[in-house]
PASEBA-1860 file (N, C-alpha, C; in nm, 3 decimals):
! residues 180
1> MFYTVFYL> 3.958/5.605/5.133/3.856/5.704/5.106/3.914/5.820/5.026 ~ 4.030/5.873/5.069/4.090/5.986/4.997/4.122/5.948/4.853 ~ 4.171/5.825/4.834/4.206/5.778/4.700/4.083/5.782/4.609 ~ 3.970/5.734/4.658/3.847/5.734/4.580/3.802/5.876/4.550 ~ 3.802/5.961/4.652/3.759/6.099/4.632/3.850/6.169/4.532 ~ 3.980/6.143/4.540/4.074/6.204/4.447/4.038/6.169/4.304 ~ 4.010/6.042/4.279/3.979/6.002/4.142/3.841/6.043/4.098 ~ 3.746/6.055/4.191/3.613/6.103/4.153/3.620/6.248/4.106
9> NNPSRPHI> 3.712/6.323/4.162/3.726/6.464/4.127/3.847/6.489/4.038 ~ 3.898/6.386/3.974/4.017/6.398/3.892/3.988/6.482/3.768 ~ 4.040/6.604/3.763/4.011/6.692/3.649/4.083/6.650/3.521 ~ 4.181/6.559/3.530/4.254/6.520/3.411/4.177/6.421/3.324 ~ 4.073/6.360/3.378/3.993/6.268/3.298/3.884/6.345/3.225 ~ 3.878/6.327/3.095/3.779/6.401/3.017/3.635/6.356/3.047 ~ 3.545/6.451/3.035/3.401/6.421/3.045/3.353/6.390/2.904 ~ 3.328/6.261/2.878/3.284/6.218/2.745/3.160/6.134/2.762
17> RVRPEAID> 3.058/6.162/2.680/2.939/6.077/2.680/2.960/5.970/2.573 ~ 2.958/5.845/2.614/2.980/5.734/2.521/2.845/5.696/2.461 ~ 2.835/5.705/2.330/2.712/5.666/2.263/2.709/5.514/2.245 ~ 2.600/5.451/2.287/2.591/5.305/2.272/2.588/5.263/2.125 ~ 2.656/5.154/2.097/2.653/5.095/1.963/2.550/4.982/1.963 ~ 2.530/4.920/1.848/2.429/4.814/1.835/2.448/4.703/1.938 ~ 2.572/4.659/1.957/2.597/4.551/2.054/2.559/4.594/2.195 ~ 2.577/4.722/2.227/2.541/4.772/2.359/2.389/4.765/2.379
25> WIIEALAL> 2.314/4.799/2.274/2.167/4.793/2.283/2.121/4.648/2.297 ~ 2.189/4.557/2.230/2.154/4.414/2.242/2.178/4.366/2.384 ~ 2.291/4.403/2.442/2.323/4.363/2.580/2.219/4.422/2.676 ~ 2.184/4.549/2.656/2.082/4.613/2.741/1.948/4.543/2.728 ~ 1.911/4.506/2.605/1.784/4.437/2.583/1.782/4.302/2.653 ~ 1.892/4.228/2.645/1.900/4.098/2.713/1.888/4.114/2.864 ~ 1.951/4.217/2.918/1.942/4.243/3.062/1.798/4.277/3.101 ~ 1.733/4.359/3.019/1.595/4.398/3.048/1.501/4.278/3.037
33> ISLVVMFI> 1.521/4.193/2.938/1.440/4.072/2.925/1.457/3.984/3.048 ~ 1.581/3.967/3.093/1.607/3.887/3.213/1.537/3.948/3.335 ~ 1.538/4.079/3.343/1.474/4.148/3.455/1.323/4.123/3.454 ~ 1.263/4.134/3.338/1.118/4.110/3.325/1.085/3.965/3.361 ~ 1.162/3.871/3.308/1.141/3.729/3.337/1.152/3.704/3.487 ~ 1.246/3.772/3.551/1.269/3.753/3.694/1.145/3.790/3.775 ~ 1.064/3.884/3.726/0.941/3.922/3.795/0.820/3.841/3.749 ~ 0.818/3.802/3.623/0.705/3.725/3.571/0.698/3.586/3.633
41> LPVLSFSD> 0.812/3.521/3.649/0.812/3.384/3.704/0.742/3.374/3.839 ~ 0.775/3.458/3.937/0.703/3.448/4.065/0.554/3.483/4.053 ~ 0.522/3.578/3.967/0.381/3.614/3.949/0.302/3.493/3.900 ~ 0.357/3.423/3.801/0.287/3.309/3.742/0.280/3.187/3.833 ~ 0.376/3.173/3.923/0.381/3.051/4.004/0.354/3.071/4.152 ~ 0.332/3.193/4.196/0.320/3.219/4.339/0.209/3.137/4.404 ~ 0.094/3.128/4.339/-0.018/3.055/4.399/0.010/2.905/4.411 ~ 0.103/2.853/4.334/0.138/2.710/4.338/0.249/2.678/4.439
49> LPDEIPTH> 0.315/2.779/4.490/0.427/2.755/4.580/0.381/2.703/4.715 ~ 0.462/2.615/4.776/0.428/2.569/4.912/0.451/2.683/5.011 ~ 0.410/2.660/5.135/0.424/2.764/5.238/0.569/2.804/5.260 ~ 0.660/2.707/5.249/0.803/2.735/5.265/0.876/2.699/5.137 ~ 0.970/2.786/5.100/1.050/2.763/4.979/1.198/2.772/5.016 ~ 1.284/2.712/4.934/1.428/2.726/4.963/1.474/2.869/4.938 ~ 1.553/2.920/5.030/1.602/3.057/5.015/1.754/3.066/5.020 ~ 1.819/2.954/5.042/1.965/2.954/5.039/2.009/2.818/4.990
57> FNAAGEPD> 2.118/2.820/4.913/2.172/2.697/4.857/2.319/2.689/4.890 ~ 2.366/2.570/4.923/2.508/2.553/4.955/2.592/2.553/4.826 ~ 2.721/2.535/4.839/2.811/2.541/4.723/2.782/2.432/4.621 ~ 2.719/2.324/4.665/2.682/2.216/4.573/2.548/2.243/4.505 ~ 2.485/2.356/4.539/2.358/2.392/4.477/2.237/2.331/4.545 ~ 2.256/2.270/4.662/2.146/2.206/4.734/2.086/2.306/4.833 ~ 1.952/2.303/4.848/1.890/2.396/4.944/1.929/2.363/5.087 ~ 1.964/2.468/5.163/2.001/2.445/5.303/1.935/2.544/5.399
65> AFSPAKSI> 1.841/2.625/5.346/1.762/2.715/5.432/1.628/2.738/5.362 ~ 1.525/2.756/5.444/1.390/2.773/5.391/1.323/2.892/5.459 ~ 1.233/2.959/5.386/1.160/3.075/5.437/1.019/3.073/5.380 ~ 0.933/3.162/5.429/0.797/3.168/5.374/0.798/3.197/5.223 ~ 0.692/3.155/5.156/0.683/3.168/5.010/0.698/3.312/4.962 ~ 0.654/3.408/5.043/0.665/3.548/5.000/0.810/3.593/4.982 ~ 0.903/3.518/5.039/1.045/3.553/5.023/1.094/3.530/4.880 ~ 1.013/3.472/4.794/1.050/3.456/4.653/1.076/3.593/4.589
73> WTLPVTGL> 1.020/3.698/4.647/1.037/3.833/4.591/1.172/3.895/4.626 ~ 1.246/3.834/4.716/1.376/3.888/4.754/1.471/3.891/4.634 ~ 1.476/3.785/4.557/1.568/3.781/4.442/1.529/3.883/4.334 ~ 1.403/3.892/4.292/1.370/3.993/4.192/1.396/4.136/4.239 ~ 1.365/4.165/4.365/1.389/4.301/4.415/1.539/4.329/4.421 ~ 1.617/4.233/4.468/1.763/4.250/4.471/1.818/4.264/4.329 ~ 1.766/4.185/4.237/1.807/4.195/4.097/1.773/4.330/4.037 ~ 1.655/4.383/4.071/1.615/4.515/4.022/1.707/4.624/4.075
81> ITWILLTL> 1.737/4.617/4.203/1.828/4.716/4.264/1.966/4.708/4.197 ~ 2.013/4.587/4.175/2.142/4.567/4.107/2.137/4.625/3.966 ~ 2.030/4.598/3.893/2.012/4.650/3.757/2.014/4.803/3.757 ~ 1.942/4.863/3.850/1.938/5.011/3.859/2.077/5.067/3.888 ~ 2.145/5.011/3.988/2.276/5.063/4.027/2.379/5.048/3.914 ~ 2.379/4.932/3.847/2.474/4.913/3.737/2.438/4.999/3.616 ~ 2.310/5.024/3.595/2.269/5.114/3.487/2.318/5.256/3.517 ~ 2.298/5.301/3.640/2.345/5.435/3.677/2.497/5.445/3.668
89> AGFFPRIY> 2.566/5.342/3.712/2.713/5.343/3.706/2.761/5.355/3.562 ~ 2.684/5.303/3.468/2.721/5.311/3.327/2.728/5.452/3.272 ~ 2.668/5.547/3.339/2.670/5.686/3.294/2.794/5.762/3.342 ~ 2.876/5.699/3.424/2.990/5.769/3.482/3.122/5.695/3.462 ~ 3.161/5.667/3.338/3.287/5.593/3.317/3.410/5.672/3.363 ~ 3.396/5.799/3.379/3.507/5.883/3.422/3.558/5.843/3.561 ~ 3.471/5.785/3.643/3.510/5.754/3.781/3.553/5.609/3.800 ~ 3.551/5.528/3.695/3.590/5.387/3.706/3.741/5.377/3.730
97> NYPVQITP> 3.781/5.261/3.778/3.923/5.227/3.784/3.961/5.162/3.652 ~ 4.076/5.196/3.599/4.122/5.144/3.470/4.259/5.081/3.485 ~ 4.289/4.982/3.400/4.422/4.920/3.406/4.528/5.001/3.332 ~ 4.487/5.113/3.272/4.581/5.201/3.200/4.553/5.344/3.241 ~ 4.649/5.431/3.213/4.632/5.573/3.239/4.533/5.630/3.137 ~ 4.434/5.705/3.184/4.336/5.765/3.094/4.389/5.901/3.049 ~ 4.394/5.918/2.918/4.438/6.043/2.858/4.326/6.094/2.767 ~ 4.333/6.219/2.725/4.232/6.267/2.629/4.230/6.185/2.500
105> ENAGAQYR> 4.345/6.129/2.464/4.353/6.052/2.340/4.287/5.915/2.351 ~ 4.301/5.848/2.465/4.248/5.712/2.475/4.117/5.705/2.554 ~ 4.069/5.817/2.606/3.950/5.816/2.691/3.829/5.757/2.620 ~ 3.807/5.792/2.496/3.691/5.742/2.424/3.690/5.590/2.415 ~ 3.803/5.533/2.376/3.813/5.388/2.363/3.802/5.320/2.500 ~ 3.868/5.376/2.600/3.864/5.317/2.734/3.724/5.326/2.795 ~ 3.659/5.440/2.781/3.525/5.457/2.835/3.427/5.363/2.766 ~ 3.440/5.348/2.634/3.350/5.259/2.560/3.367/5.115/2.608
113> TATRLMRT> 3.490/5.071/2.621/3.518/4.935/2.664/3.469/4.912/2.806 ~ 3.492/5.008/2.893/3.452/4.993/3.034/3.300/4.995/3.049 ~ 3.231/5.082/2.977/3.085/5.083/2.987/3.025/4.956/2.929 ~ 3.090/4.901/2.827/3.043/4.774/2.772/3.062/4.662/2.874 ~ 3.173/4.664/2.947/3.191/4.566/3.055/3.082/4.581/3.159 ~ 3.050/4.705/3.196/2.946/4.729/3.297/2.813/4.674/3.248 ~ 2.781/4.697/3.122/2.656/4.643/3.065/2.658/4.490/3.065 ~ 2.772/4.433/3.027/2.784/4.287/3.020/2.768/4.225/3.158
121> IKCIVVAM> 2.833/4.282/3.257/2.821/4.231/3.394/2.677/4.243/3.441 ~ 2.614/4.357/3.411/2.474/4.375/3.448/2.388/4.266/3.386 ~ 2.408/4.239/3.259/2.331/4.137/3.188/2.354/3.999/3.250 ~ 2.479/3.966/3.277/2.512/3.835/3.334/2.450/3.821/3.473 ~ 2.465/3.922/3.556/2.415/3.914/3.694/2.263/3.905/3.696 ~ 2.196/3.985/3.615/2.049/3.981/3.614/2.001/3.847/3.557 ~ 2.069/3.795/3.456/2.034/3.662/3.404/2.056/3.555/3.510 ~ 2.162/3.568/3.589/2.187/3.473/3.698/2.074/3.480/3.801
129> FAFMVHRT> 2.030/3.601/3.833/1.918/3.616/3.926/1.792/3.552/3.870 ~ 1.764/3.573/3.742/1.646/3.512/3.679/1.656/3.360/3.686 ~ 1.775/3.307/3.660/1.795/3.162/3.669/1.771/3.114/3.812 ~ 1.822/3.189/3.910/1.804/3.149/4.050/1.657/3.151/4.090 ~ 1.582/3.251/4.042/1.438/3.255/4.070/1.371/3.131/4.010 ~ 1.405/3.102/3.886/1.348/2.985/3.817/1.377/2.856/3.892 ~ 1.504/2.836/3.928/1.542/2.713/3.998/1.484/2.706/4.139 ~ 1.471/2.820/4.205/1.409/2.822/4.338/1.265/2.777/4.328
137> ILTALGKA> 1.194/2.827/4.229/1.054/2.788/4.209/1.045/2.639/4.177 ~ 1.129/2.593/4.084/1.126/2.450/4.048/1.159/2.362/4.168 ~ 1.256/2.404/4.248/1.294/2.327/4.367/1.180/2.325/4.468 ~ 1.117/2.440/4.488/1.004/2.448/4.582/0.889/2.359/4.538 ~ 0.870/2.346/4.407/0.761/2.263/4.354/0.801/2.117/4.340 ~ 0.923/2.082/4.377/0.970/1.944/4.371/1.009/1.898/4.231 ~ 1.031/1.993/4.142/1.066/1.959/4.003/1.216/1.972/3.975 ~ 1.293/2.012/4.075/1.438/2.024/4.063/1.499/1.999/4.200
145> EGMGKVFL> 1.629/1.973/4.201/1.701/1.942/4.324/1.791/2.058/4.368 ~ 1.758/2.179/4.334/1.839/2.294/4.372/1.895/2.364/4.250 ~ 2.002/2.437/4.271/2.063/2.514/4.163/2.144/2.427/4.067 ~ 2.187/2.313/4.116/2.274/2.228/4.036/2.419/2.254/4.074 ~ 2.501/2.154/4.058/2.641/2.163/4.099/2.723/2.256/4.012 ~ 2.681/2.280/3.890/2.762/2.360/3.799/2.727/2.508/3.803 ~ 2.617/2.547/3.869/2.576/2.687/3.866/2.684/2.781/3.918 ~ 2.735/2.755/4.037/2.835/2.843/4.097/2.964/2.850/4.015
153> PVSMVILS> 3.025/2.736/3.979/3.149/2.746/3.901/3.128/2.809/3.763 ~ 3.018/2.776/3.698/2.992/2.835/3.565/2.972/2.986/3.578 ~ 2.899/3.029/3.680/2.877/3.172/3.702/3.009/3.244/3.724 ~ 3.096/3.185/3.804/3.226/3.248/3.832/3.312/3.254/3.706 ~ 3.310/3.149/3.627/3.388/3.147/3.503/3.337/3.253/3.406 ~ 3.206/3.266/3.394/3.149/3.365/3.301/3.183/3.506/3.345 ~ 3.164/3.536/3.473/3.195/3.671/3.523/3.345/3.700/3.514 ~ 3.426/3.603/3.551/3.572/3.622/3.542/3.615/3.637/3.397
161> GATIFYIV> 3.556/3.557/3.309/3.589/3.565/3.167/3.558/3.702/3.110 ~ 3.443/3.758/3.146/3.407/3.892/3.098/3.508/3.996/3.149 ~ 3.548/3.983/3.274/3.643/4.079/3.331/3.781/4.065/3.267 ~ 3.827/3.943/3.246/3.956/3.921/3.182/3.954/3.974/3.038 ~ 3.844/3.947/2.967/3.830/3.998/2.830/3.840/4.151/2.829 ~ 3.774/4.215/2.927/3.781/4.361/2.936/3.924/4.409/2.961 ~ 3.993/4.348/3.055/4.129/4.392/3.087/4.220/4.380/2.965 ~ 4.210/4.268/2.894/4.291/4.249/2.772/4.254/4.356/2.668
169> SALNQKHK> 4.124/4.380/2.651/4.081/4.482/2.554/4.131/4.620/2.593 ~ 4.121/4.653/2.721/4.166/4.784/2.768/4.315/4.801/2.747 ~ 4.392/4.697/2.776/4.537/4.705/2.755/4.572/4.716/2.607 ~ 4.497/4.648/2.521/4.520/4.657/2.377/4.482/4.793/2.320 ~ 4.393/4.863/2.388/4.348/4.994/2.340/4.415/5.107/2.418 ~ 4.526/5.078/2.478/4.594/5.174/2.565/4.617/5.309/2.495 ~ 4.651/5.305/2.368/4.683/5.427/2.294/4.582/5.457/2.185 ~ 4.473/5.383/2.179/4.376/5.400/2.071/4.297/5.527/2.089
177> NDPV> 4.283/5.602/1.983/4.201/5.722/1.981/4.066/5.686/1.923 ~ 3.960/5.696/2.003/3.826/5.656/1.961/3.731/5.773/1.982 ~ 3.695/5.844/1.876/3.596/5.951/1.893/3.459/5.890/1.923 ~ 3.409/5.918/2.039/3.281/5.862/2.081/3.171/5.952/2.030
END
């Protein structure tokens, strides 16, 4: 706890507002589209859903728990909360953990890279939620057999890949001066 509080109040980290670039707006748009899709799918299919739908899937992507149809809203609401929290976190790169020491010289480049990672993770996670809503509906309607065996490993590879890409980028920009 003290460690976190120390870094939240660390006066040595500059307060810089990172202006989004075109790629950042594209990532935000994709996340927002996924969020909208995540809510539209249940609206369009709710009346067709059976009384019970799958609400949990095992590691092989097969349904192993069922709940009332109204529980289809759990994923979109959780996705919305995740989207809101990650969006808010994007405004405070000063408090993130970094693989390099943040200095006034490299803060711009580090903050830009870190906020882009936050946007990318938000986009990936919300798209994953939209996919899960879609597959849950298809499975409930008997048109699919669950999430599929590759969903979990592919999701982990994509999220890990984004994080590894960020770490490499941050280390490469250790001394880069980037006026934001």
